[in-house]
C-alpha positions, 0 to 999 in steps of 0.5 A: 122104067116108064110112066104109064099112059094113065099118068101121062093123061093125068099130068096133061090134064093138070097142065091144061088150065095153066096153059089156057090161063097163059094163053088168055094173058098173052092174047089180052090187049089192055089199053092204058087208061087216061089218068090225070097227069101232073107236070111240075116245073120252075123258071127263073128269068129277068128278076122273076121266079115261077113255080108251075104245076099243070094237071091234065086229063091224061091226054097224049099229044096236042093239048087243048084248054079243055084237057087242063083240069087244074093248075097252080102258078106261083109267081114272084117278081120285083113287084110282088107275089101271086098264086094262080089256081082254078079258083082265081084265074082262067086258062087259054090254049090256042094253036098246037104248040102245047103237047103232052107225053106220059112224062113231059108237058112241052111247048114248041116255040118253032111250030104250032102257032100257039099260046098258053096263058093263065091270067087272074081273075079271068082271061082278058081281064088285064090282071096278073098273068103267066104267058107262053107264046109262039107267035104274036103278043100275048098282050098287045105291047106286052109279051113279044112273040116266042117268049115267056112273060109274067106279071104279078100286077093288075094292068099287066105291067110291070112284067118280066119276060125272056125270049125262047126257041125250040121245044121248051119243057113246061113241066115234067113228071120225073124230070125233063128227059125221063123215060116212060114207064112200061105199059100195063100190058107189058107187066101182064105179059111178064108176070104171066110168063113168070107164073107159067114157068113156076107152075111147070117147074112145080109140076116137074118136081112133084111128078108121081114116082114112075111105075115099072111096066109089067 
């Protein structure tokens, strides 16, 4: 038994659209879009507890102040409680110590010479603050270098602080040390392969009955 030439041509022509579609999917380069990313974390030290939520514009790598679109810093210490948001506080980022990945927002106390400060009502107002600093004092005579310091009171005192070193996880998407999710282009390739394989199996199982040669 053999398949006639006309049947072979029909089968090939039916497969061409699927092959073209799979080829197009394989050649597509989909750049991941910059989406807002929110990192959350918490800290407890020296009698203070801090809840952190920082939202960026989706930047990857060094983070500047302009990359931070929203925040919520909740501080409770021996003197009181304060919640700082964009409506009642300002943000300052200097140096290159603050960095973002798809899963974590980190601060390098050993490099970058940076500071990350949120202060109410504005930066430099001597109000309540949350400060992460690699070099120099966040506020003269207040927070030492390579430390995290907080205060809920105007006048920046009393305050609580803790010395740090290395790379500190300010906040994360799904827990510090989590693995990044596959990029959209990886999913397109995977789904394209499944669709093509399913199409080939379908066409094979539904071929017309062979016609005996004359």
